N, C-alpha and C positions, 0 to 999 in steps of 0.2 A: 211576369203576371200570374196574378193568385185566381185559382179556379173560385174560391170561396165567395171573389168580389162579382163576379161575371153578372148574378144576380141582379146588383145596381144597374148595371149596364143595360140589361136586358128588360128590367122590369120598365126604364124611363119611357115617357112618353112624351115629355116636354126637356129639349135640351139632348137628346138623343145622341145628335151629332157631334154638338158640341163638347160632351161627355168624353166621346171615344175619342178626339181629338185632345184631349188635355190629360186622358190616360195614356197617349203613344207619346207626348211630350212627355209626361211626369215620366214615362219606366224608360224613357231614352237618357235619365241620368241613372245615377249608381244607386236607387233607393226600393225596396222591398215594398210590395203592396201588400196591403192588411184593412180588415174590415172592421171598424170603430164607428161608434155611434152611429149606425147604420150607413156610414157613407165610408168611400176609399180613401186611404188614407195610408202615406207615404211614408217610412221609414228609413234613417238612418241610423245604424248600430240599434236598433231598439228605441230609439228616440221620433219623437212625433215630430214630421217636417211641416208637410204640406199635405192638407185634403180636398177633393171635388167634393163641392154642394153644390143644390141650386135652390131657387125660391122662383115663384109666378115670375118675377122680372128680370132677374139676371141668372145664370150658374156662375161661379166663383173658384178659383186655388185658394183657400185659406191656408197660411203662413201662421204656425203657432207660436214664432215668436217673431212674428211679422215688424213689430214695434222695435226690433233694433236691426233691420234691416235697411239699409241705406237706400231710402226712394230718389234714386237721381231721376228717376222717369215720372215721378208725381202720380203714380197710379195704385197705392196701398191706398187702401179706405179700414176707417174705423167701422166695424160694422154697427155696435151700437158704443152712446158714452161709457156704458158699463164695462165694456172689453178693454182690458189693460194692454195683452200679450199679443193677441192675432190680428191680424190685418189681411184684406181679401184683394184681388184682384179679379173683376166682373167684367163680363162678357155677355153679351146679347146676341150673338151671331159667329158661326165657323171662322165667317171670312176675318176677321177683328183676333181669334188665337190665332189662326196662318200667319196674319202679318206681324203678331205680337211674338209668334214663336220664338225669335232668339233673344229677344226682354226676359223673356218667361224663364226660359233654361238659366238666363243669367241671375235672376233673384233667385230661383231653387240653388245655383252653384252657392250663392250667397248665404242662404238658408243654412245649409249644411257647412259651412267654413262655421257660422256661428254658433255652431252644433258642435263642431270638434273644437272651436273654442273653448266651450264651456259656458257660454257668457248664459246669464239669466236676466230675465224681467224684472227690474224693483217695481214691485205689485204693492199698489197701497195698502194699510192694514185696515182689520178690520173697525179699530177705533177711529180711523179719518173718514166714516161715511158718516153723515149727517142721518140720525135716526130722528125719522117724522114724527110730529108734535103730536100725532093722536097717540102712536106708539108708545112715545116717552111717557105719556098721561096714563097710560093703561100700564105700565109698569111698574110708575109709581106708587098706581092705584092700587097694586097686585104684587106684593112682595113675593109670593110663592113665584109668580111667574117670573117674574125680573132675575130669581135665583134660578129657576130653569133655562131661562133664555140665555144668559151669561154663563154657564155650565155647558153651553152648547159648542161645538166644534167653531173657528173662527169664519168657516165657510159656510156653514149653516147659517152662523146669524146675518150673516152678508147677505145669504139669500132673503131670508127676510126681510134684511132690512129695504133690498131695492125692490122687493115685491110690495111692500107695506108702501116704499116713496112713488112706486109708479105711478096709481090713479090722480086724477087731476082734483078730481071734486074728494072732500071729504071724507062725507060720505061714504064715499066707495072704498078709502083707506081703512075707514073705521069697521068695517063690513068683512073685510079681509082679515084684519086682525081678531077679530070675535069668531071667524070661520075658523081661525089655526092655534086658540090660543090651546086645544087640548092636546094637539098635535108636539107644540113648544113645551107643554106641561109634562108628557111623555117622553119628553128628549129625543123628538123626532126633527127632521130639517123638511123643507120645503117640498122637495122632491122623494121624500122616502117614505115607502109602501106606509100609507095608512088609510083605513074604511070611514071617509068621510059622513 
């Protein structure tokens, strides 16, 4: 148990009992506890294995390389379409966590074995993502922006592509592109600190 992580469990209003039970289960496995991304993260030899997090409708264990796990119980969930490697097991009450404890531990053990074996998730390349038409048109019309965009790291490019693709309405996509052009020209990623 890492005292630095206690604040996460102490501040929890929703899912407090569920978080506590998940923590007990995970700490019963050969993992170290740390605080990453504001959540309890459990590592094996410095490698991230699983973290505990919660949302309005559920709390969850997020397996970093969940896509590589054999999901014999059909309980792993891909949180979003963009999520390539990670998978969740979701919970809505303590009773379900208690009932699933042996299964959860088996999945954690499997995740540790995946890490020991050095397995990696084959991630989609940035070039495989479809650039929304509005952004492609803007890039074609603005050579400086196009140069700046393709000079960004693949992860930053992917972040913009996903962000610009998300809205259903073309007008919203165009607005997002317009608001982020200066940031791209400045060589910044979507989540880099920038005064907009």
